[in-house]
N, C-alpha and C positions, 0 to 999 in steps of 0.2 A: 543331345547336342546344341540345339536352338535355345533349351533354357540357360546352360553356361554361356552360352554367346551373349544373350539376353541381360545376364546378370553382371556379366564381363561391362557392357556398353553402361547399364545403371551405374555400375560401380564409379566408372570414370566419370560420368557425370556428375554425380554426388562429389566426386574429389574437386573437380573443377568449379563446380559451384561454391564448395566450401574454400577453395582457395581464395575466388572471387571476392567473399564475405570475408576475409580475413582469418579464418578457421584453421587450424592443423587438420588436414584430413585424414590423417592416420588417428588421431585423437578420434573421429565423427565414424569413419567407417572400419570399424574396428572387425577385426580377423572373425571368422564364425567358429562360436564356441568360447571366443575371450569374453573378460570382464574389462571392460573401461570406466575406472574411476575419476570424480572431480569431488575435492574438497576445497572447503575454505571457510574460513573464520572472520567473522565482519564484528566489528567494534563501532558504535556509534553511541555520540554523546553531546547533547544538549548543555549549554551553558546555565547551571545551575537548575537544571530538571533533569530530563529522562535521562538515563544511559541504558545501553543494550548491548548486549553480547549474543550473537548468533554463530554457532557452528551448521555449518552444510555439509551434506555429503551425496553425493548423485551417483549410481552405477548403472551400466549400461551394457547388455548384451545382446549380441548377434545372433540370430538362427538359421542365417541362410534365407535365399528368397525374399529379401528384404523385411524379414520378421526380426522384430527387436522388441526388448523389455527394458525400461527404464524405472528406476526406483529411486525415491529420495525421500532424505529425512533429514527434518529442521528443529533447531532446539532454540528457543527465545528464550534467553534471561534478562528483566526489565526491571529496574530499580530506580529511584531517586525521587522527585517531584512532579507533578501534575498541576496544572491550573486546573481548581476547581469550577471557573466559570464568574466567581464572584467580581465584583470592581475593588479596586483599594480605595482608602480610604485614610483620613488622617489620624485616624487611631488605631490601636491593636484590635484585629476583628477573631472572635473564637468560633469553630464550626464544629460540628459533630462530624465524628468519623462513618464512613458509609456501612458500616457493619451497625452502627449505635452504641460502640462499646468504646467510649473514650472520644477526647475532643484534640484539636490542636489550632493554635493562635498563630496567625498571622501578624508581623509588623507593620505598624504606621507607614501609608506612603508604598509596600510592597503589593504585587500582585499575589493574590490569593494561591497558594499553592499546597496542594495536599502532600505532604513529604513523608508517606508513608506507600507510594505507590511502588510497590512488588509484583512479579507475576512473571509465571514460567509455561512458556508455551510448546509443546513439542506436536511435530506436524508430519504426516507421512502420507506420501502419494506415490502411485503406481500406474504407468501406461505403457499398453500394448500397442506396437504399430505394425500394420502388415498389409500388403498389397490385395486387391481382390482380383484383380486381372493388371493387363500391363498398361491400363489406364487409370484404374481407380485405387486408391490407399484409402486405408480407415485407421483408426486411432480410439483408443477406447480408455478410460482410465476413471480410478476415483481416490478420493482425497479422504486423509481424516484429520482434524486437528482438535487437539485439547487444554485447555487451561482450567485452571482451578474454578472459575465460574461462569467457562463458555465451552463448547463440544458443537463442532460444526462436521458434516458428513454429505460429501456432493460425488455425483459421478459425472461424468462429461462423456462426448462422444465426438469426430469429426468425420466428413468424406474427403477426399480432394481426389478432382479430376484433373487429370494433363492432357495437353492439347499441344499442336504444332510443336512436336516432337521434343515435349516435355520442356520448351522453352515458356509455355504459358500452364499455370495451374489454377483452378478454380477450387476454392474450398468452403466447407459450410460446417459450424460448431453448434453444440447444444452442449450446456451447463446447468444441473440442478443441485441446490443448495439446501440443507436443512438447518439452521442454526438453533440450539438451545440456549438460553440465558439465565445464569442462576447467580444472582451476586449474593455478596454475602450481604446478610441484613436484608435480604427480600428486595423486591424491587418497589421504588416508591409512586404514589401517587403523583402524577403529573399536575405540577401547579399548587401542592400541598406546602405548606410552611415547613421548614427544617426546624425540629425541636433542638434547643440547645439544652446539656446539661449545667446547670447553675447552682446544682444541688437541692432543686426543690423536688419535693414529694410527689411521686406519680409519672415521672419523668419517661421510665418506660413505657409506660401506656400513651403518653404522649407521641413517643416515637413511633411504637405499635399502629397508632392512629394514621401513619404516613406511610403505611406500607399497602401493597398491592398484590399480595401474593408470593412465593418461593422463586417462580421460573415462568418464563414464556418463550415462545420461538419466532423464528422468521423464515421465511424461504424466500430464494431466489432462484431467476430463471435467467440465464444468459445464453445470448443468440449470438453467433459471429460470422459475419460472411467477407471473403478476402479472396482478391486475385494478385497473383505473384507472374512477373513478367520478367523475364531474361530483355534487357535492352540491347546488349550487346556483349561480346567476350569479357567486358572489363564494367558491364553496369549492371544490377538487379534493380526492381523496382517493386512493391508492395504496397497497395491499397486495402484498406479495410474498413467495414462499418459492424459496429455491434451496439445490441439495444439490450438493457437488462431491466427487470422488473422484481422489486422486492417487496413483499408484504409483510405485516405481524409487527414485532415489537422493535421498533428502529430508534427509538430513546436512548440517550446514553444515561444509566443509573446512577451514574457517579457526577452528572454536571448539574448546576445549581446557577439561577439569575436573582442577582441584587433587585429588591425594591427600595428605591431611594426618595427620600424627603426633596422637598426644596432646594436644602442647603446641600444636598448629592451625598449624604452621609446614609448608609444603609438602615432601612426600618426593618427588614424582613428578608429572608432568602425563601424563593421557592425554587422545589424542584422543576427541571426542565419538562418539556413535552413536545416532542416530535409527531410530524404526520405519520401514521403506521401503513404508507406505502410509498414507493419511490421508483418513477421510470428514468432511467438513464438512458443516453444514446452518445455515440461518439463516432467520428470517422477519423483513421489513422493512415497517415503515408509515411514510407521510408525508402530511401535510396542508398544503397552501397554501390563505391565505385572504385576498383580496384586500380589505382595509376602501376608503373614499371613494378613497384614495391609495396608502397605506402595504400592505405586504404582508407575512404571517407565515406563517415557512415552519419547521415543527416536524415531525421525527422521530425516530423509536426503532429499535434494530436488537437482536435478540436473536440470538444466535450459540452454537452449541456443536459440537464432533468428539468423536472416538472417542480424543484424547489427554487427554479429559477436561479439556479448555479448555473454561471457558464464559464467555461475554462481553456486555455491556449498554452501548449508546451512543445518549445524546442530544445530538440536536443540534437547535440552535434559532438561526433567524435573523430578524431583524425591517428590513425595508427602510423606512426613513424618508424620505418624499419632502419634501423643502423646497419644490420648486416640480416641474413638468414636465418639468425637465431634470437637475435636481441631487438625489441622496439619500445617506445616511449608513446603512451596514446595520453594525450589531453583530453579534457573533456568538459562541457557547457552546457548546462540546461537552464531556462527559464520557464516559468511557472507564474501565470498569473489567474486569478481568478475573481468573478463577483460574488456578492453575497447571497446565502437564501433568503428568501422574502421573509422567513419567520426568526432572523438573525435579530436579538436584540440585547445589544451591552450592558443593559439595564432596562427595568421597569420605572413606570411613576407611580409612587404613593396615589392613592385615589382615583387613579385612571382605570378602567375596563381592561380585565385581562386579555389579551388577545386569544385565538382561538388555540394557536402554537407559537411557542417561543423558546430558544437556546441562544445562549452567550457563549459557546463552543467556538473558539476563534479559530478553528479548521472549515466553519461555515461561514466566516466573515470575508471580508474584501481583502487578499492579500495575492502579495507577489513572492516568489521564491528563486534565488539564482544559485545554481550550484556550478563550482569550480575544480576541478579535479587533474591529476595525475596517475597514469596507472604505467607501472614499467612489467616488463616481461622477457622470458627468456627459457629457450628449449634446452633439456637437458639431455643427459643419454638414454637410451632404451625407449625413445617416444615419450619421455617425461617432460612436464611444461610448470612454471611457475611465474607467480604474477605477484605484485603488491601493488595496492590501490589507495590513494591518498585524495580527499575531498573534504572541502569547505561549503557548510550550508547557510544562506540567510533568509530568514522570511522577516516578512514586514508588512503591516497593513496601518490601514487609515481609521481614525478614530470614526466611527460610523453615527457619531451623535454630535451634530455641530454645534448644538445648544445645549450642550450637557451642563447641569445645573450645579450652582453652589462651587464646592472644593472641588467638582470631577472636572472643571473644565481646565483646571491647571494640572491634572492627572495623566500620568500614560496608560492611556484606556487599551493600547494593542502594543504592547513592547514587542520590540525584535525578538525574534529568535536565533540562536544561532548554534549550529552543532559541526562535528568533526567526524568523518566516516573514514575507518581504516579496514582495509580488507586482504587478507592472505590467502591465495589459491595457490591448489597444488594439483595435479594432473598427473595420474599415472595408472 
């Protein structure tokens, strides 16, 4: 009798929290033995660059006594062109494909893009949640992800302690991942010169001389500590700190760095080289406030690492309820980051090579803005559907104020624009 009463109280509190956070409680607090499904398909497209289609399906089953099983399947299909890191030039440039088989040529005055970028990723994860007693809850999970040249396996676990009649929760989590990188054409030797096939004899030998084995691994350990506090019947706040340590092969085997002469024209292309370790830390704060009907969701994230990158992320969502079944949710996100200490848009001919270097724009100084709208509505039989449309703009500053020769008039860090469309259906 006492157990049934406790479960009823727990269900009521969970439902109240879901209402506060703007979630359909019926979707989250499923009946024991029932499966609850969420499905979505996302389309992401950068202008003249990468496009992605991502179907996702999640399933949750309640087993009573707050025990539940969560399953998730994600499939990513990516196509298009990806920046290889080289600088533009006033003349066409020819590059060897990562496999060493064939080449591609970029037009003059254009950012060099590898137009054969294509990949399919399949990821599956499972999570088991259950209480240890009335105050402690635990969660254990596993993740599997595979691509044609990448395999990732990880395990995770967390422990949550409730205080103050479950108005305060303190949690700690641990995740360990091991990834294997096996790129087509094998791994390039850092700072080796790209061999270009111009019909010369012995090209295969030149290319093989730049390779350093067929695969390598990296290991990542993540720790997270968090506090969730019910401020009032309308407001919930969360604060967390996370630390991540990665070691092993952290270089992107598909990226290069241009070596330019005094006139700014490329004289060589070197494969990038990154450190073999990275320590990342972040602080995350989030508050959700439930008005009479509408819900405000605001968050801030501060990130820093030992690659000298510091970033700030502000995320704001406002769920405007037309009535009990329909809502419109505007979304604004601002992201800003500093560049890595080994980020070089190009290297100069005749100068000593640095210890590490990468021209990957994702490691440069940049700002990103996301603007979007989401429309959702509840259907019969506790079903729900939504449509999200967003626009993303990323911009960065040229990192070299004294770019030589022709590069002084080139756009070395062009803007990246993207459209995001997502349709979701809960049943």
